[in-house]
C-alpha atoms as one frame of an Amber mdcrd trajectory, in Angstrom:
protein
  -5.507  25.755  13.407  -2.491  26.556  11.181   0.509  24.348  11.537   3.866
  25.133  10.179   5.054  22.575   7.631   8.800  22.660   6.968  12.140  20.955
   6.667  14.316  20.471   9.694  17.968  19.706   9.016  19.795  17.757  11.710
  23.494  17.108  11.375  24.761  13.691  12.435  28.105  12.941  14.088  29.567
  11.179  11.116  29.006   9.304   7.813  28.749   5.889   9.640  25.699   7.298
  11.535  24.062   8.212   8.259  24.800   4.746   6.769  23.526   3.054   9.890
  20.345   5.063   9.871  19.621   4.232   6.183  20.651   0.594   6.157  21.223
  -1.157   9.503  18.710  -3.847  10.427  16.357  -2.708   7.666  14.990  -5.247
   5.190  14.865  -2.480   2.561  17.401   0.324   2.918  16.142   3.895   2.603
  16.897   6.207  -0.287  19.496   8.836   0.409  19.930  12.137  -1.366  22.891
  14.416  -2.098  22.315  18.176  -2.529  23.901  21.562  -1.872  23.324  22.888
   1.588  25.090  25.862   3.267  27.746  25.828   0.523  28.506  22.171   1.072
  27.495  18.976  -0.704  25.628  16.905   1.850  24.181  13.379   1.874  20.943
  12.797   3.761  18.120  10.455   4.684  14.817  11.616   6.146  12.159  10.868
   8.677   8.648  12.058   7.765   6.471  13.341  10.646   2.957  14.779  10.408
   4.056  18.327   9.614   7.836  18.122   9.386  10.453  16.436   7.218  13.398
  15.631   9.452  16.507  15.533   7.304  19.435  13.749   8.845  22.654  14.736
   7.061  26.413  14.795   6.913  28.908  16.339   4.535  29.310  14.050   1.593
  32.731  12.258   2.015  33.013  11.249  -1.687  30.933  10.874  -4.759  29.184
   7.554  -5.732  25.943   5.791  -6.602  25.269   3.826  -3.414  25.797   3.836
   0.332  27.213   0.425   1.177  26.588  -1.111   4.630  28.300  -4.419   5.418
  28.701  -6.516   8.533  31.834  -8.598   8.364  32.825 -10.802  11.242  30.257
  -9.027  13.396  31.704  -5.567  12.609  30.090  -2.935  10.418  31.743  -1.335
   7.408  30.293   1.804   5.776  31.269   3.282   2.427  30.096   5.036  -0.751
  30.545   2.839  -3.843  29.831   2.779  -7.563  28.378  -0.743  -7.915  26.434
  -3.400  -6.028  28.605  -6.363  -7.022  29.547  -7.290  -3.454  27.275  -8.786
  -0.762  26.035  -5.809   1.264  23.066  -3.632   2.024  22.830  -0.703  -0.476
  21.022   2.546  -0.160  20.732   4.202  -3.581  21.954   7.775  -3.730  19.900
  10.307  -5.723  21.981  13.338  -6.713  19.883  16.447  -6.702  20.304  19.809
  -8.434  17.294  21.340  -6.603  16.036  20.939  -3.063  14.572  17.516  -2.198
  11.235  19.065  -1.201   9.241  22.257  -1.577   8.765  22.732   2.142  10.106
  25.821   3.947  13.758  25.247   4.761  14.098  27.407   7.831  11.423  28.471
  10.311  11.322  29.821  13.853   8.606  27.326  14.641   8.841  23.516  14.212
   5.531  21.861  13.352   6.238  18.698  15.232   7.952  19.340  18.573   8.916
  16.210  20.529   7.858  15.996  24.193  10.683  14.547  26.319   9.702  11.698
  28.613  12.224  10.087  30.887  12.288   6.306  31.007  13.510   4.513  34.110
  16.246   2.348  32.533  17.837   1.194  29.320  15.984  -2.140  29.356  12.627
  -0.318  29.462  13.733   1.926  26.574  14.704  -1.174  24.566  11.373  -2.858
  25.298   9.498   0.271  24.178  10.743  -0.218  20.585   8.417  -3.245  20.226
   5.194  -2.159  18.602   2.412  -4.745  19.007   0.365  -3.087  16.203   3.062
  -3.522  13.640   5.202  -6.477  14.897   6.758  -7.126  11.462   7.631  -3.457
  10.748   9.653  -2.498  13.727  11.650   0.701  13.719  14.212   0.324  16.490
  16.377   3.391  15.810  17.676   5.103  18.909  19.118   8.641  18.945  21.992
   9.793  21.056  21.892  13.496  21.690  24.358  15.798  23.587  22.717  18.025
  26.188  24.004  20.693  28.597  24.572  18.058  31.309  25.799  15.030  29.296
  24.090  12.781  26.753  20.697  11.181  26.431  19.618   8.148  24.418  16.013
   8.098  23.204  13.337   6.594  21.012  10.542   8.412  19.149   6.908   7.318
  19.589   3.729   8.958  18.406   0.178   9.332  19.705  -2.504   9.872  17.077
  -5.662  11.756  18.212  -7.185  14.766  16.456  -3.544  15.677  15.866  -0.332
  13.663  15.994   1.793  14.091  19.122   5.380  12.900  19.301   7.319  11.798
  22.385  11.065  11.452  22.808  11.413   8.743  25.369  14.941   8.857  26.810
  17.359   7.711  29.442  20.302   9.802  30.669  23.828   8.612  29.926  26.938
   9.237  32.032  29.016  10.043  28.929  29.052  10.047  25.113  28.262   6.581
  23.796  31.301   5.076  22.045  29.517   1.988  20.590  26.994   1.830  17.763
  24.259  -0.575  19.057  22.343  -1.524  22.121  22.430  -5.361  22.560  19.213
  -6.577  24.146  19.598  -9.682  26.330  16.094 -10.113  27.779  15.927 -13.751
  26.702  18.840 -14.368  29.037  17.411 -12.311  31.868  20.267  -9.744  31.598
  20.303  -6.017  31.248  20.996  -4.506  27.778  24.567  -3.409  27.020  26.277
  -1.286  24.410  28.005  -3.206  21.647  30.015  -2.754  18.398  29.678  -6.351
  17.236  26.860  -8.800  16.554  26.353 -12.210  18.222  23.691 -14.692  17.217
  20.617 -14.976  19.387  20.387 -11.341  20.436  18.366  -8.293  19.292  20.193
  -5.101  18.410  19.071  -1.464  18.355  21.134   0.892  16.126  22.294   4.152
  17.690  22.369   7.246  15.541  24.496  10.009  17.105  23.338  13.618  16.656
  26.259  16.083  16.337  24.677  18.964  18.278  21.696  19.399  20.546  18.594
  20.389  18.552  15.394  22.000  19.665  13.137  19.455  17.890  13.939  16.926
  20.631  12.508  19.172  23.319  15.597  19.794  25.458  16.219  23.420  24.367
  13.768  26.078  25.552
């Protein structure tokens, strides 16, 4: 069976989403790349699937060597900087003259299509991010996506059989999320809530906001 292998570019809502994706709650921040795309200089970080390279990007706001991600007084601060002299999380920026991969840039068929699965509530979605097979390598990134009706918030899981199948587990939201994290309060017997700040004793799930609905998530026919 032939499977299309390609790049899939997904624009994020803003630079802070890119910085949060590359750095937030990661022991080792991801590499980010800058390159020319559709006549703009963009900055991106990627997610590698079985047959698709998902490239999350925004227009590059300014030139520099590192994406800096700080949390001061419980609030995040995102920037592009030239040095690593301050206390922060730093994602190195690799400036490219060529494409970042040799995969097909545009295709009518996406090799790894997500299958949408609705989860009952936000608490169940938050608990789904725990992976018992890799308890020390948790990826807790949540994706907020606009749809025709409103917004959804979801988490990507995979099922490996003869092939790899991807699910986008989601809950419906009443409106566009205006905060950057889900604060999990299971140890207090409370439901999760959206938050922009950090308090000790809680787990947090970063929210990455997608600018426009994209077919890879399975909501567009």
